[in-house]
C-alpha positions in Angstrom: -41.9 48.9 10.1 -42.1 51.1 13.2 -44.4 53.8 13.1 -44.1 56.9 16.2 -47.1 58.3 17.3 -47.5 60.3 20.0 -50.7 59.4 22.1 -50.1 62.3 24.9 -48.1 65.2 25.5 -44.7 64.5 24.8 -45.4 60.6 25.3 -44.9 58.5 22.0 -45.6 55.3 20.7 -43.1 53.1 19.1 -45.1 50.4 17.4 -44.3 47.6 15.3 -46.4 44.7 14.0 -45.1 41.4 13.9 -47.1 39.3 11.3 -45.8 35.7 13.1 -46.8 36.9 16.4 -50.2 38.6 15.2 -49.4 41.3 17.6 -48.2 44.7 17.7 -45.2 45.4 19.7 -45.1 49.3 21.4 -42.9 51.1 23.7 -43.1 54.4 24.8 -41.1 57.3 25.3 -41.4 60.1 27.7 -39.8 63.1 26.4 -38.4 65.2 28.7 -35.0 66.2 30.4 -34.6 62.9 31.0 -35.8 60.9 28.7 -37.3 57.6 30.1 -38.0 54.6 27.5 -40.7 51.8 28.7 -40.1 48.3 27.0 -37.0 47.7 25.1 -38.4 45.2 22.5 -36.7 42.2 21.4 -33.5 42.0 20.0 -34.3 41.7 16.7 -36.3 44.7 16.5 -33.7 46.8 17.9 -32.5 48.6 14.6 -36.3 49.7 13.5 -37.3 50.9 17.0 -34.1 52.5 17.6 -34.2 54.3 14.2 -38.0 55.4 15.2 -37.3 56.9 18.2 -34.5 58.6 16.5 -37.2 60.6 14.5 -38.3 62.1 18.1 -34.9 62.1 19.8 -31.2 61.2 19.9 -31.4 57.7 21.2 -27.9 58.7 22.9 -29.9 61.1 25.3 -32.1 58.1 26.8 -31.6 58.4 30.2 -33.6 55.6 32.1 -35.4 52.8 30.4 -38.2 51.0 32.8 -39.9 47.6 32.3 -42.4 45.8 33.9 -41.1 42.2 34.2 -38.3 40.2 32.6 -39.6 39.2 29.7 -38.0 38.9 26.0 -40.4 42.0 24.1 -40.0 44.1 27.7 -36.3 44.3 28.2 -34.6 42.0 25.7 -32.7 44.3 24.2 -32.1 46.2 27.1 -28.1 45.9 26.6 -28.4 47.4 23.1 -29.8 50.3 24.2 -27.7 50.6 27.1 -24.4 50.5 24.4 -25.7 53.7 22.4 -27.1 55.7 25.3 -23.9 56.3 27.8 -26.0 57.8 30.7 -28.9 55.4 30.3 -29.7 53.3 33.5 -32.6 50.4 33.6 -35.2 50.6 36.1 -37.3 48.5 37.5 -38.4 46.3 40.6 -36.1 45.1 43.6 -37.2 42.2 42.5 -36.3 42.8 39.5 -32.9 44.0 40.0 -31.8 41.2 42.5 -33.4 38.5 40.8 -32.2 39.2 37.0 -31.1 42.6 36.2 -27.7 42.4 38.1 -26.7 39.6 36.6 -28.3 40.5 32.9 -27.5 44.1 32.6 -24.2 45.4 31.5 -24.4 48.6 33.9 -25.9 48.5 37.2 -29.8 48.7 37.4 -31.5 51.1 40.1 -34.2 49.2 41.6 -37.5 51.1 42.4 -39.4 50.8 45.7 -43.0 50.7 45.5 -44.6 53.9 45.6 -41.2 55.2 44.8 -41.2 58.5 41.9 -38.6 58.8 39.4 -38.4 63.0 38.6 -37.2 63.1 35.0 -37.4 66.8 34.5 -40.7 68.5 34.3 -42.2 64.9 34.4 -42.9 62.8 37.5 -43.1 58.8 37.2 -44.2 57.1 40.1 -43.4 52.7 40.1 -46.2 50.7 41.3 -44.8 47.8 42.5 -47.8 44.9 40.7 -46.6 41.5 41.8 -48.1 39.1 39.0 -50.4 41.9 37.4 -49.8 41.3 34.3 -47.5 38.4 34.8 -44.3 37.8 37.6 -43.2 38.1 41.0 -41.3 41.0 39.6 -43.7 43.2 37.4 -44.8 46.6 38.4 -46.0 49.5 36.3 -44.9 53.3 36.0 -47.5 56.3 36.3 -47.0 59.8 34.5 -48.4 62.0 36.7 -48.3 65.3 35.2 -51.0 64.3 32.5 -51.7 61.2 33.8 -50.5 58.0 31.4 -50.4 54.8 32.7 -47.8 52.2 31.2 -49.3 49.2 31.4 -47.5 46.8 30.4 -49.7 43.9 29.0 -52.6 44.7 30.8 -55.1 45.2 27.8 -53.5 43.0 25.1 -55.3 43.2 21.8 -54.5 41.2 19.2 -54.0 41.9 15.4 -52.9 45.5 14.1 -55.4 47.8 15.4 -55.0 52.1 15.1 -52.6 53.6 17.2 -55.2 55.1 19.8 -58.8 54.5 20.6 -61.6 56.2 23.3 -63.7 53.0 22.1 -63.9 50.1 24.3 -60.5 48.0 24.8 -61.9 46.1 27.6 -64.0 43.5 25.2 -61.5 42.4 22.9 -58.5 42.3 25.9 -61.1 39.9 27.9 -62.0 38.1 24.7 -58.1 37.9 23.9 -57.8 36.4 27.2 -60.5 33.9 27.3 -59.3 32.3 24.0 -55.6 32.4 25.8 -56.6 30.2 28.6 -57.1 27.3 25.8 -53.5 27.9 24.3 -49.8 27.0 24.8 -49.4 30.4 26.9 -52.3 29.7 29.1 -52.2 30.8 33.1 -49.9 33.2 32.1 -52.0 35.9 34.9 -52.5 34.0 37.9 -55.1 35.1 40.0 -53.7 35.9 43.7 -55.3 37.6 47.1 -54.0 40.5 46.3 -55.1 40.9 42.1 -58.5 42.9 42.8 -56.7 45.4 45.2 -54.0 45.7 42.2 -56.2 46.8 39.7 -58.0 48.9 42.4 -55.2 50.6 43.3 -54.7 51.3 39.6 -57.8 52.5 38.7 -57.5 55.0 41.7 -55.0 56.9 40.0 -57.6 58.0 37.6 -55.4 57.7 34.4 -56.3 59.5 31.3 -54.7 57.2 28.8 -53.7 53.5 28.9 -50.8 53.0 26.8 -50.8 49.2 26.1 -47.8 47.2 25.1 -49.7 45.3 22.7 -52.9 46.8 20.6 -54.5 50.2 21.0 -53.6 53.0 23.3 -57.0 54.0 25.3 -58.0 57.7 26.1 -61.3 58.1 28.3 -62.6 56.6 31.5 -59.5 54.9 32.1 -60.0 53.8 36.0 -63.6 52.1 34.8 -61.9 49.8 31.9 -59.4 48.9 34.7 -62.1 47.8 37.2 -63.8 46.4 34.2 -60.9 44.4 33.3 -60.2 43.4 36.8 -63.7 42.2 37.2 -63.0 39.9 33.9 -60.0 38.9 35.2 -61.3 37.5 38.6 -64.1 35.9 36.6 -62.2 34.5 34.1 -58.6 33.5 35.9 -60.2 32.8 39.5 -62.0 30.1 38.4 -59.1 28.3 36.8 
């Protein structure tokens, strides 16, 4: 079952808890003249996600489909969305389009340059290239400038089935999950590089009001401080690996 929660004005969280994984898979719809969907979810979740989105707007109206990096939960159902939304176009980093989407997507994607702005009506989405934050070479994040919502993909990963929105601390559970993850089969999912600290500081400097997290509760509060604290944990945890 996919639930829908408005986490900021016109920003809707579509959340599916997957017991087999023990985590939530969240997509985010930014409603505007040219609606934008962040993350497609996996193919197997497409029907549930589509029906949840239809409670907010006609899925055929989707114009833009964005994601951070090439991974099943980020863009696995992309072609299913493109098939039902005739005007929709995938958008991601230049690396993502060149290395993955030019072959994967059923329609040509649009490559976004670092710091490029995508107008979608009354809102502007700024694309930030963030290689290896949270994961691959092609990684990038989107920042909705009007209400200052950072669509932050796997950053602040929280296991379990927490509430849709919180103003409580999400740094500690994300840090704990990161430490535990280093002892499992999916360890080393985010390398610490010479660019990692600067990337977290760049995100914090945006002064987001809301963090739209892909796995776990979204956050409202001092997001800049949360990003700096998470960056410190990444440095202390992954910088030693």
